[in-house]
Phi, psi and omega in degrees: 000128183268114183254009186288144178290145172289155185298315182305313185291321177302306186300318173303320174300309177300314182298318177298319175304317180288323177293319191264333181247330179269306183303316182303330180271340190283148171227162175056228180304316177302316182292317174305309183291331176291319173300322177295312178301317176301319178291323183297309178305319179295314183301309183296322177300314184289327177292325175295321186283316192253337195300308186298326180296315179290321177291324176297317182287320172298318177298316179294326179294311177306311182299321180295309184294322179269350183062037177208169176258181178145175177286160185298313181296315170312308182288329174297313179298323179295321179295320178301315174299315175303317184287315185300319187274354178083012178289329173245123172295144176300328180277001185299128184301315181299314178300315178297324183289319175301310184298313181300314181297311182300324183282329171294327174295318182296315181292329181302323182272310194274329186206063193285352174259007174303123196294323179287335169293321184284325177299319183292320174299320182298309180306315176289343187069030185235090181284350184280335186076005180254000000 
């Protein structure tokens, strides 16, 4: 039986400690840096929770869009080349859908409370961010 705490739980514990014990006593630069640390812990926790799924979905979209296989980084470079060379038009509906979804997935990790992101999810009827 594996009784080690999960990474997300550890991050949450540290974040809670910083919010409840350190931040209320911190002033000036220490308060600012504590808030930055809390935000970083949140980003790491969301990346652990969402990152693999987002990368997998992005990879699948790129394979479909480009009509070929390859590693994610390779396909992203190929997409840039295809756009640059005019092989995929900037107004291509599939390209725009891919770029929008990739951006929303990135915001779900990095800035999930960003107002414009929240409105985009509401317009899309997608409250999950995935």
